[in-house]
C-alpha positions as a Markdown table, in Angstrom:
| # | Residue | x | y | z |
|---|---|---|---|---|
| 1 | Met | -20.9 | 2.0 | 9.4 |
| 2 | Lys | -16.8 | 2.4 | 8.9 |
| 3 | Leu | -16.3 | 0.4 | 6.4 |
| 4 | Leu | -12.9 | -1.4 | 5.3 |
| 5 | Cys | -11.8 | -2.6 | 1.5 |
| 6 | Ile | -9.4 | -4.7 | 1.6 |
| 7 | Phe | -7.9 | -4.5 | -2.1 |
| 8 | Pro | -4.6 | -5.8 | -3.6 |
| 9 | Gly | -5.2 | -5.6 | -7.4 |
| 10 | Ala | -3.1 | -4.2 | -10.1 |
| 11 | Ile | -4.4 | -1.0 | -12.0 |
| 12 | Gly | -6.2 | -1.7 | -14.0 |
| 13 | Asp | -8.2 | -4.6 | -12.0 |
| 14 | Phe | -8.3 | -1.2 | -9.1 |
| 15 | Ile | -10.1 | 1.2 | -11.9 |
| 16 | Leu | -12.6 | -1.9 | -13.5 |
| 17 | Thr | -13.8 | -2.0 | -9.3 |
| 18 | Leu | -13.8 | 1.7 | -8.9 |
| 19 | Pro | -17.6 | 2.5 | -10.5 |
| 20 | Val | -19.2 | -0.3 | -8.0 |
| 21 | Phe | -16.7 | 1.4 | -4.5 |
| 22 | Lys | -18.8 | 4.5 | -5.6 |
| 23 | Ser | -22.7 | 3.1 | -5.4 |
| 24 | Leu | -20.7 | 1.2 | -2.6 |
| 25 | Lys | -20.1 | 4.7 | -0.5 |
| 26 | His | -23.1 | 6.4 | -1.8 |
| 27 | Lys | -25.2 | 3.3 | 0.0 |
| 28 | Leu | -23.1 | 3.4 | 3.3 |
| 29 | Gly | -23.8 | 7.7 | 3.4 |
| 30 | Pro | -20.7 | 9.7 | 4.0 |
| 31 | Asn | -17.1 | 9.1 | 6.1 |
| 32 | Ser | -18.1 | 5.9 | 6.0 |
| 33 | Leu | -15.4 | 4.2 | 3.1 |
| 34 | Glu | -11.8 | 3.3 | 3.5 |
| 35 | Leu | -9.3 | 2.1 | 1.0 |
| 36 | Trp | -6.0 | -0.4 | 1.7 |
| 37 | Val | -4.8 | -0.5 | -2.3 |
| 38 | Asn | -1.5 | -1.6 | -3.8 |
| 39 | Arg | 0.3 | 1.5 | -3.5 |
| 40 | Ile | 0.6 | 1.8 | -7.7 |
| 41 | Asn | -2.9 | 2.8 | -6.9 |
| 42 | Leu | -2.1 | 4.8 | -3.9 |
| 43 | Gln | -2.0 | 8.6 | -5.0 |
| 44 | Leu | -4.6 | 7.9 | -7.6 |
| 45 | Ala | -7.5 | 6.8 | -5.1 |
| 46 | Lys | -6.1 | 9.7 | -2.8 |
| 47 | Asn | -8.0 | 11.8 | -5.3 |
| 48 | Ile | -11.4 | 10.1 | -6.4 |
| 49 | Ser | -13.7 | 11.9 | -4.6 |
| 50 | Phe | -15.8 | 9.4 | -2.9 |
| 51 | Ile | -13.1 | 7.4 | -1.3 |
| 52 | Asp | -13.0 | 8.9 | 2.7 |
| 53 | Arg | -9.5 | 7.3 | 3.1 |
| 54 | Ala | -6.9 | 6.0 | 1.3 |
| 55 | Val | -3.7 | 3.4 | 3.3 |
| 56 | Ala | -1.2 | 1.8 | 0.9 |
| 57 | Leu | -1.7 | -2.4 | 1.9 |
| 58 | Ser | 2.5 | -2.3 | 2.5 |
| 59 | Asp | 2.0 | -0.5 | 5.5 |
| 60 | Thr | -1.2 | -2.1 | 6.8 |
| 61 | Gly | 1.3 | -5.2 | 7.1 |
| 62 | Ile | -0.9 | -7.2 | 5.7 |
| 63 | Asp | 1.8 | -8.5 | 4.2 |
| 64 | Arg | 3.8 | -9.7 | 6.5 |
| 65 | Tyr | 4.8 | -13.0 | 8.0 |
| 66 | Pro | 3.6 | -13.5 | 10.6 |
| 67 | Thr | 0.5 | -11.0 | 10.7 |
| 68 | Pro | 1.6 | -8.8 | 12.7 |
| 69 | Lys | -0.3 | -7.7 | 15.7 |
| 70 | Ile | -0.8 | -3.6 | 14.5 |
| 71 | Phe | -3.3 | -5.1 | 11.1 |
| 72 | Phe | -5.2 | -6.8 | 14.1 |
| 73 | Gln | -5.6 | -3.6 | 16.2 |
| 74 | Leu | -6.3 | -1.5 | 12.6 |
| 75 | Ile | -9.1 | -4.4 | 11.1 |
| 76 | Gln | -11.3 | -3.1 | 14.6 |
| 77 | Gln | -11.5 | 0.1 | 14.1 |
| 78 | Phe | -13.7 | -0.5 | 11.4 |
| 79 | Asp | -17.6 | -2.0 | 11.1 |
| 80 | Gln | -16.9 | -4.5 | 8.8 |
| 81 | Val | -14.3 | -5.2 | 7.0 |
| 82 | Ile | -14.1 | -6.4 | 3.0 |
| 83 | Ser | -11.2 | -8.7 | 1.8 |
| 84 | Trp | -10.3 | -9.5 | -0.9 |
| 85 | Phe | -6.5 | -10.0 | 0.4 |
| 86 | Gly | -6.0 | -13.0 | 1.1 |
| 87 | Thr | -8.7 | -15.4 | -0.2 |
| 88 | Thr | -6.8 | -18.7 | -0.9 |
| 89 | Asn | -4.9 | -18.5 | 1.8 |
| 90 | Ile | -6.7 | -21.0 | 4.7 |
| 91 | Asp | -3.9 | -19.9 | 7.3 |
| 92 | Phe | -4.6 | -16.1 | 7.0 |
| 93 | Val | -8.1 | -16.1 | 6.9 |
| 94 | Gln | -8.2 | -18.3 | 10.4 |
| 95 | Ser | -5.9 | -15.8 | 12.4 |
| 96 | Val | -7.7 | -13.0 | 11.0 |
| 97 | Lys | -11.0 | -14.7 | 11.4 |
| 98 | Arg | -10.7 | -16.1 | 15.9 |
| 99 | Val | -9.3 | -12.4 | 16.3 |
| 100 | Tyr | -12.5 | -10.4 | 14.7 |
| 101 | Lys | -15.6 | -11.9 | 13.2 |
| 102 | Gln | -16.6 | -8.9 | 10.9 |
| 103 | Val | -14.5 | -9.9 | 7.7 |
| 104 | Lys | -16.0 | -10.9 | 4.7 |
| 105 | Phe | -12.7 | -12.7 | 2.4 |
| 106 | Leu | -14.6 | -12.7 | -1.4 |
| 107 | Pro | -12.9 | -14.2 | -3.6 |
| 108 | Phe | -10.5 | -12.4 | -6.9 |
| 109 | Leu | -11.7 | -13.8 | -10.2 |
| 110 | Pro | -15.1 | -14.1 | -11.5 |
| 111 | Asp | -16.5 | -17.8 | -11.1 |
| 112 | Arg | -18.5 | -17.1 | -14.2 |
| 113 | Pro | -17.6 | -18.0 | -18.2 |
| 114 | Asn | -17.5 | -14.2 | -19.4 |
| 115 | Gln | -18.5 | -11.8 | -16.7 |
| 116 | His | -16.7 | -8.7 | -16.6 |
| 117 | Leu | -15.1 | -7.8 | -13.5 |
| 118 | Thr | -17.7 | -4.6 | -13.1 |
| 119 | Asp | -20.5 | -6.7 | -12.8 |
| 120 | Phe | -18.8 | -9.8 | -10.8 |
| 121 | Arg | -17.4 | -7.2 | -8.0 |
| 122 | Thr | -21.2 | -5.9 | -8.0 |
| 123 | Leu | -23.1 | -8.6 | -7.5 |
| 124 | Gln | -20.1 | -9.7 | -4.6 |
| 125 | Leu | -20.7 | -6.9 | -2.7 |
| 126 | Glu | -24.5 | -6.9 | -3.3 |
| 127 | Thr | -25.0 | -10.3 | -1.5 |
| 128 | Ile | -23.6 | -7.8 | 1.9 |
| 129 | Phe | -25.5 | -4.6 | 1.5 |
| 130 | Gly | -28.4 | -5.1 | -0.8 |
| 131 | Lys | -29.3 | -3.7 | -4.4 |
| 132 | Leu | -25.7 | -1.3 | -6.1 |
| 133 | Ser | -28.0 | 1.8 | -8.5 |
| 134 | Asn | -25.3 | 3.6 | -10.5 |
| 135 | Tyr | -22.2 | 1.2 | -10.4 |
| 136 | Lys | -22.5 | 1.2 | -14.4 |
| 137 | Thr | -21.6 | 5.2 | -14.1 |
| 138 | Ile | -17.9 | 6.1 | -14.6 |
| 139 | Pro | -16.2 | 7.7 | -11.8 |
| 140 | Glu | -14.7 | 11.0 | -11.9 |
| 141 | Ile | -11.2 | 10.1 | -12.2 |
| 142 | Cys | -9.4 | 13.1 | -11.0 |
| 143 | Trp | -6.2 | 14.6 | -10.0 |
| 144 | Asp | -3.6 | 17.3 | -7.9 |
| 145 | Thr | -2.0 | 20.4 | -8.6 |
| 146 | Asp | 1.4 | 18.9 | -9.3 |
| 147 | Ala | 0.3 | 16.4 | -11.7 |
| 148 | His | -1.6 | 19.2 | -13.6 |
| 149 | Trp | 1.2 | 21.4 | -13.9 |
| 150 | Tyr | 3.9 | 19.2 | -15.1 |
| 151 | Ala | 0.9 | 18.1 | -17.5 |
| 152 | Glu | 0.6 | 22.0 | -18.4 |
| 153 | Glu | 4.8 | 21.9 | -18.6 |
| 154 | Leu | 5.3 | 19.0 | -20.6 |
| 155 | Leu | 2.5 | 19.0 | -23.3 |
| 156 | Gly | 1.5 | 23.3 | -23.1 |
| 157 | His | -1.9 | 24.5 | -23.1 |
| 158 | Ser | -3.7 | 24.4 | -26.6 |
| 159 | Gln | -5.8 | 22.4 | -27.1 |
| 160 | Asp | -6.0 | 22.1 | -30.5 |
| 161 | Lys | -3.3 | 20.2 | -31.3 |
| 162 | Asn | -4.1 | 16.7 | -32.1 |
| 163 | Arg | -2.3 | 14.2 | -30.3 |
| 164 | Val | -2.6 | 10.6 | -29.5 |
| 165 | Ala | -0.7 | 8.9 | -26.9 |
| 166 | Ile | 0.5 | 4.8 | -27.6 |
| 167 | His | 1.0 | 2.7 | -24.8 |
| 168 | Pro | 3.2 | -0.5 | -26.6 |
| 169 | Gly | 3.2 | -1.9 | -22.1 |
| 170 | Ala | 1.1 | -5.0 | -21.0 |
| 171 | Ser | 1.9 | -7.3 | -17.6 |
| 172 | Gly | 2.9 | -9.8 | -20.1 |
| 173 | Leu | 4.3 | -10.6 | -23.3 |
| 174 | Gln | 1.5 | -12.0 | -23.8 |
| 175 | Lys | -0.9 | -10.2 | -24.2 |
| 176 | Gln | 1.2 | -7.5 | -26.3 |
| 177 | Trp | 0.2 | -6.4 | -30.4 |
| 178 | Ala | 2.9 | -7.1 | -32.1 |
| 179 | Ile | 5.8 | -3.8 | -32.4 |
| 180 | Asn | 5.8 | -4.1 | -35.7 |
| 181 | Asn | 2.5 | -3.4 | -35.8 |
| 182 | Phe | 2.6 | -0.5 | -33.5 |
| 183 | Ser | 5.6 | 0.8 | -35.4 |
| 184 | Asp | 3.1 | 0.7 | -38.5 |
| 185 | Leu | -0.3 | 2.1 | -36.8 |
| 186 | Ala | 2.0 | 5.2 | -35.5 |
| 187 | Ile | 3.3 | 5.9 | -39.3 |
| 188 | Ser | -0.1 | 5.6 | -40.1 |
| 189 | Leu | -0.9 | 8.5 | -37.9 |
| 190 | Thr | 1.6 | 10.5 | -37.9 |
| 191 | Asn | 1.3 | 10.4 | -42.1 |
| 192 | Asp | -1.9 | 10.5 | -42.7 |
| 193 | Arg | -3.6 | 11.2 | -40.0 |
| 194 | Lys | -1.1 | 14.1 | -39.1 |
| 195 | Leu | -1.6 | 13.1 | -35.1 |
| 196 | Glu | 1.3 | 13.7 | -33.3 |
| 197 | Ser | 2.5 | 10.7 | -31.4 |
| 198 | Phe | 3.5 | 10.1 | -28.3 |
| 199 | Leu | 4.5 | 6.6 | -26.7 |
| 200 | Ile | 3.5 | 6.0 | -23.3 |
| 201 | Gln | 5.8 | 4.2 | -20.7 |
| 202 | Gly | 4.4 | 3.3 | -18.1 |
| 203 | Pro | 7.6 | 1.7 | -14.8 |
| 204 | Leu | 7.2 | -2.2 | -16.9 |
| 205 | Asp | 7.3 | -0.7 | -20.4 |
| 206 | Arg | 11.2 | 0.3 | -21.0 |
| 207 | Asn | 11.7 | -3.0 | -23.6 |
| 208 | Pro | 8.4 | -2.6 | -25.4 |
| 209 | Val | 9.1 | 1.5 | -25.6 |
| 210 | Ser | 12.4 | 1.3 | -26.9 |
| 211 | Met | 11.7 | -1.4 | -29.4 |
| 212 | Leu | 9.0 | 0.9 | -30.8 |
| 213 | Ser | 11.0 | 3.6 | -30.0 |
| 214 | Ser | 14.7 | 1.9 | -32.4 |
| 215 | Ser | 12.1 | 1.3 | -35.0 |
| 216 | Leu | 10.5 | 4.6 | -35.4 |
| 217 | Glu | 13.4 | 6.4 | -35.8 |
| 218 | Lys | 15.0 | 4.1 | -38.2 |
| 219 | Thr | 11.7 | 6.0 | -39.9 |
| 220 | Gly | 12.2 | 9.4 | -39.3 |
| 221 | Met | 8.9 | 10.1 | -38.5 |
| 222 | Pro | 8.8 | 12.4 | -35.8 |
| 223 | Phe | 7.8 | 10.9 | -31.6 |
| 224 | Gln | 7.7 | 11.9 | -27.7 |
| 225 | Lys | 8.7 | 9.5 | -25.1 |
| 226 | Ile | 7.0 | 10.2 | -21.6 |
| 227 | Gln | 7.7 | 8.5 | -18.9 |
| 228 | Ile | 5.6 | 8.1 | -16.1 |
| 229 | Lys | 5.9 | 8.8 | -12.6 |
| 230 | Ser | 2.7 | 8.0 | -10.8 |
| 231 | Leu | -1.2 | 7.3 | -11.7 |
| 232 | Ser | -2.0 | 11.0 | -11.2 |
| 233 | Gln | 0.5 | 11.8 | -12.8 |
| 234 | Leu | -0.9 | 10.1 | -16.1 |
| 235 | Ala | -3.8 | 11.0 | -15.7 |
| 236 | Ala | -3.3 | 14.1 | -16.2 |
| 237 | Ile | -1.5 | 13.5 | -18.6 |
| 238 | Leu | -3.8 | 11.6 | -21.2 |
| 239 | Ser | -6.4 | 14.2 | -20.2 |
| 240 | His | -5.1 | 16.4 | -22.9 |
| 241 | Phe | -4.9 | 13.7 | -25.7 |
| 242 | Gln | -7.6 | 13.6 | -28.9 |
| 243 | Leu | -6.7 | 9.8 | -29.2 |
| 244 | Tyr | -5.4 | 6.8 | -27.3 |
| 245 | Val | -4.0 | 2.6 | -28.6 |
| 246 | Gly | -3.2 | 0.5 | -26.1 |
| 247 | Asn | -3.0 | -3.5 | -25.1 |
| 248 | Asp | -5.2 | -5.2 | -22.4 |
| 249 | Ser | -3.3 | -2.8 | -20.0 |
| 250 | Gly | -3.9 | -0.9 | -16.9 |
| 251 | Ile | -3.3 | 2.8 | -18.2 |
| 252 | Thr | -6.0 | 1.7 | -21.1 |
| 253 | His | -8.4 | 1.3 | -18.1 |
| 254 | Leu | -7.7 | 4.4 | -17.7 |
| 255 | Ala | -7.3 | 5.9 | -20.3 |
| 256 | Ala | -11.2 | 4.7 | -21.4 |
| 257 | Phe | -12.3 | 6.2 | -17.4 |
| 258 | Leu | -11.1 | 9.5 | -18.3 |
| 259 | Gly | -13.3 | 9.6 | -21.8 |
| 260 | Ile | -10.4 | 9.5 | -24.4 |
| 261 | Pro | -11.6 | 7.9 | -27.6 |
| 262 | Thr | -9.5 | 4.8 | -26.5 |
| 263 | Val | -8.6 | 1.1 | -29.5 |
| 264 | Ala | -8.6 | -1.0 | -26.8 |
| 265 | Ile | -6.4 | -4.4 | -28.5 |
| 266 | Phe | -6.7 | -8.3 | -26.8 |
| 267 | Ile | -4.4 | -10.2 | -27.7 |
| 268 | Ser | -4.6 | -13.5 | -25.2 |
| 269 | Thr | -7.0 | -12.1 | -21.9 |
| 270 | Asn | -10.4 | -12.3 | -23.1 |
| 271 | Pro | -12.4 | -8.0 | -23.4 |
| 272 | Leu | -16.1 | -10.5 | -22.0 |
| 273 | Ile | -14.5 | -9.9 | -18.3 |
| 274 | Trp | -11.6 | -7.4 | -19.0 |
| 275 | Ser | -12.2 | -4.9 | -21.6 |
| 276 | Pro | -12.0 | -0.9 | -20.1 |
| 277 | Arg | -15.2 | 0.5 | -19.5 |
| 278 | Gly | -16.3 | 4.5 | -21.1 |
| 279 | Ser | -17.6 | 6.3 | -23.1 |
| 280 | His | -15.6 | 5.9 | -26.5 |
| 281 | Val | -14.0 | 2.2 | -25.8 |
| 282 | Thr | -13.4 | 0.3 | -29.0 |
| 283 | Val | -12.6 | -3.0 | -28.4 |
| 284 | Leu | -10.4 | -5.4 | -30.5 |
| 285 | Lys | -9.5 | -8.9 | -31.0 |
| 286 | Gln | -6.2 | -9.1 | -32.5 |
| 287 | Pro | -6.2 | -7.2 | -35.1 |
| 288 | Thr | -5.1 | -6.3 | -38.1 |
| 289 | Val | -3.6 | -2.4 | -38.3 |
| 290 | Glu | -5.8 | -2.3 | -41.3 |
| 291 | Gln | -8.7 | -3.2 | -38.4 |
| 292 | Val | -7.3 | -0.8 | -36.7 |
| 293 | Leu | -7.2 | 2.1 | -38.2 |
| 294 | Ser | -10.6 | 1.2 | -39.3 |
| 295 | Asn | -11.8 | 1.9 | -36.0 |
| 296 | Ile | -10.1 | 5.1 | -35.2 |
| 297 | Pro | -12.8 | 8.5 | -36.1 |
| 298 | His | -11.0 | 10.3 | -39.8 |
């Protein structure tokens, strides 16, 4: 079977669904799985071994109106299509099904209270393909050679340094821990724990990173700022860190998947649904600085 999954999720949504895609690929066999994803996830998807092909959603015409003929021609190349895109758009769903009936539209968000997103996606696909085994296994996140050498040049080859990555951003202000909390935390980790502090700035993080930088500069505390250009580059950089602290964000999910000791701070969102999956993850709901510090091993 040649399967297409159309997945419009943001970084965190995509990463939380990777275990499900891996289990599905294991069930379906070689050369079976193509993903259409948001462009921000494309480079990472292309570097994941169990994804046979990845395409940016915007390159397929699916996000245009009226939907172009090329989109319908593309989806008809597959034995089956699973789409989380356009599920609530009745006109779009009907127009697709008139052309190709082998498309199943699935709800994007969990329909049960406190159901984790990964478990929800698994149940969705198990209703179609049967039991999926080992979906709780964390897939390996890979990156390309250019990203590897960029990280090496940026951070150096030494593996014995104690580094903490701090990401004060998130997709909305309501998800962000207070900047003064991040500032106090960074000062304590640097002065008391002797960690080198690095501020991670994603595409939407200019304001929180600038505010945190200004706060730390006033104290004279040394820190470095890293501006991220791609998820592949970010994965390579984070692999050099011994600790990560951040809000509920896609970057936090990536750090957790990489196996880095990760402290995920939840302010407004539900960790029962959105908590990162990984081997060394601590989830804290509206914590104080002291509570975060007490959950970081010495």
